[in-house]
N, C-alpha and C positions, 0 to 999 in steps of 0.2 A: 743139535741143541735147540730146545723148544722154549717158547716164552713161559709156558707153565713151569718147566723145570727151573728157569731162572727166578720166577716168583717164589717158588718153594725154597730155593736156596737162599734168597735174600731174607725171607722171613726167618729162617733158622739162624742165619748169620747175624741178624739184628737182635733176635731174642736170646740166642745162645742157649736155647732150651727147646727141645722137641715138643714138649707138651704145650707150652705157651704158643709156639709157632703153629701147631696144629689147630688150636682154638682160633687163632687169628685168621687162619685159612679156611676154617669151617670144614675140616676133614679130620679123620681119626689119626691118632699118633702112629699106630702101626703102618698105616698107609703112607704117611709122610716119611717115616723112616725108610720104608721100602723104596719109595721114589727117589730119595736122596742117595741111597746105596746104588740104585740103577744108574743115576746120573753120574756118580763118581766112576762107576765101572765103564760107562760109555766114554768118559774123558780119559780114563786111565790114570787118574790122580786121586789122592785123598784130599778132600776139601775141609773136613772137620776132624779134629783130634777128640776122641770120645773116651771118657772114663765113666765109672758108675756114678760120679758126683758132678761132673762138669762136661761142658762142650765148648771147644774153642776152635778158632779158625787156624788152619795151616797156612804156610806162606802162599801156597797155590790158591787157597781160599781167599786170602786177603787181596791177592791180585784180581781174582774173578769178581769179588764184591763190587769194586769200583766200576768195572766194565759192565757187570750185570745191571747195576743201577742206571748207567748211561743208556744201555740198550732198551731197558724197560721204559725209560723216560721218552726215548725216541719213538718207540712203538705206540705209546700213549698219545704223543703229539701227532703222529701220522694218522691215528684213528680219529683224533679230534678234528684235524684238518679235513679229512675225508668226509666226515659227517657234516661239518660246517660248509664245505664246498657244495654239497648237495643242496644246501639251503641258500646258496648264494653268498656265503659269508667268508669264504676263503678262496685262495687260488691266485691266478694272474689274469688281469683284465687288460687287453691290448686295444688301444683306442686310436683311430685315425682322426685327424682334424685339419680343417683349413685354417689359415693364419688368423682370420677375423674372429675365430672362436676364443682366442686369448682375450678379446675384449667383450666377450659374451658370457662371461661367468665360468669358463672352463677351469681356470686355475683355482678359483674358489671352490668349485664343486669337487675337484680332486682333493684339495686339502681337507675339506669337511668329510668326504667319504673315507679317506685313509685314516682320519682321526677316529671315526666310528667303527671302521672295519680294518683293524691293524693287520689282520691275516690276509688281506688282499693287496697284491702288488699291482699298482696301476702303471702301465707303460704307455707313453704317448709317442705318436709318430706324425709329424706334419706331412700331409699328402694332399694333392689336389683331388677333386672329386673322382676322376677316372682312375687314378691310382688307388683310391680307397675301394672302389668297386673291385678292382683286380685283386687287392689284398684280401678282401672278404672272400672272393671266390677261391683263393689259394689257402684260406685258413690262416693268414698271417696277422689279421686283426679280428677282434670280436665285435667291435662297434665302430661306426664311422659318423662323423659330423661334417656334412658337406653342403655344397650348393646344388641348385637344380640340375637335373640331367635326365637322361633316358637310361633305365636300369634293366638288366636282364632278369628273367623270372626268379633266379636263385638269390636275388638281392631285394629285400623289402625296404621301402623308404616311407618315412612318416614326417610330414611337415611339423616343425615344433616352434618356429619363430619366423616372423616377417617384419621387415622395416623398409622405409623408403631409401632410395639413393639421394645423395645431396651433391652439390657442386663444390669441388675443392679447388681453390684459387690461391695463387701467391698473395700474401697479405697486402702487397703494394698494388695489386691489380685494381683498376678503376671500378670493376664490378663488385669488388669486396666492400665498397661503400654502401651497397644496396642491402636491404634486409632479406630480400629474396631475389632469385635470378631466373629469368625466363630462358628456357632452353635455346630459343631462337637467337638470343644475344651471343651465343657461343659459336655462331656459324663460321666466323673468321678466325677462331682461336685454334692453336695447335693442341691436339688432344694427346693425352697419355692413356693408353689402353692396353689391357692384357691381350696376348695373341689368342686367336680363335681356338687353337687346339688346347689351350689351358682351361677355357670355360666357354664352350660353344654357345650354350643357352644365353648366358648374360652378354656375351659379345654381340650376338645377333639382336638381342633385345635392345641394347644401347644404340646400335646402328639404326634399328627400326624406329625408335623413339625420335632420334635426330631427323630421320627422313620425314617422319610425321610432322616435325616442327619446321620443315621446309629446307633442310640442308643435309648434305652428306658430311660427316665429321672429317676433319683433316687430321688423320692419325699420324702424328709426327714421330712418336716414340712408343715402344712396347715394353712392358715389364710384367713379370710373372707373379710378383709378390706385392701385396698392398703396401708393405713397408717401402719398397722401391718406388712405387707410384707416388707416394707422399713425398719421398725425398726428392724426386725429380720435380714435383710441383714446387717444393721449397726453393729449389735452385732456379725457379723461373723458367723451366723448360716447357711449360704448357699447363693446361687445365685437365681436370679429370672428374668423372662421376664415380662416387664411392659410396659404400653402405654407410648409413648414418652412425653406426657404432664407432666408426673411425674418428668421429669428432672428439672422442675421448683422448686422442693423441694431442698433447699440448705442445704447441709450437708457435712462437711469435711470427714465424714466416708463413704460416698457413691461415687461410680463412675458409670456413665452411658455410655455405648458404643453401637454404631449402630451394627446391625448384618449384616454380609457380604453375607450370603447365605440363608436368610429366607424371606418369603413373609407374615409373620404374620402381620395382620392389625387389629387395634382396631376401631370399628365403633360405632358411637353414633347415636341413633335413637330417633326420637320424637314420642311419643305414645299418642293417643287420642281415645276416644270412636268413633266408626263408626257412620256415619250420619253427619248432618249439624254441623259445628264447631261453638263454641261460639265465638262471636266477641272479647271478652276480651282475650281469649286464642290465637286467631290469632294475635292480637296486640303484646302480649308478645313474641310470637314465632319470630316475626320480630326483636325484640330487642336482643333475644338470638342469632339469626343467625348473626346479625351485630357484636355482641361481639366475636363470633367464627371467623368471617372473620378478625376482628381486631387482634385477637390472632395469626391467621395463617400468617398475614402480618408481625407481629413482629417476628415470627420464621424464616421467609424467609431471 
């Protein structure tokens, strides 16, 4: 059963006239009649009851008409999606992200992108930087939004955003009364920091900045997620250095203060497999960068 045969059958079934159906299909009436006969022979059933004055559907023809319309519609949709996919307008886009991206415009970018490209299914997966690299290598995600790191040749990284770290304190902490905090004043404070294997670059950077300020930080607790870090500070378990974007978290138990003497910077990178980029990924990247720009303008 071929799509052309189904198209011919549907045209005759809807017109119930071979001449009109032939004109609609831009073929001759004898050719259409011949093709319908061959189609019936291949199925072993009669689809049309013919007289010298009329054409009508048989029971078998009535059954086939509904299925033929459905199959032709599915074929047209498959063709449309295939063509749109080649232009980056359809398909599935799998994105890895670190938690802080939820505060850097990722949800808004996804909403706007899906509204404009309803044929694209965006699937998000929260992964740390190293896990995103591995997922890209295995073909499990198409794009990644991660922190700084060292990447293998098959993974390309592009910096798209940078912001300073700030000091996160319990709201009742004496230093919370200051507009800004000097890093050296944290020398005796218990620190909450992520383990080195979660983000080696930033872990080492924070340690190095503290050493430059004249002390080694007293790392009392470790947490892998920024949410957990903030919660532990809320409970008065220590202080932390966090990306400025987390000041968007509203809590009466937290105080965020700029650092006076540190050059700590949190960088967001866009990761993708090396080689030609998929159009759908390029389109989404435009939306994410627009969301980042809008967020930066709001901070200013």
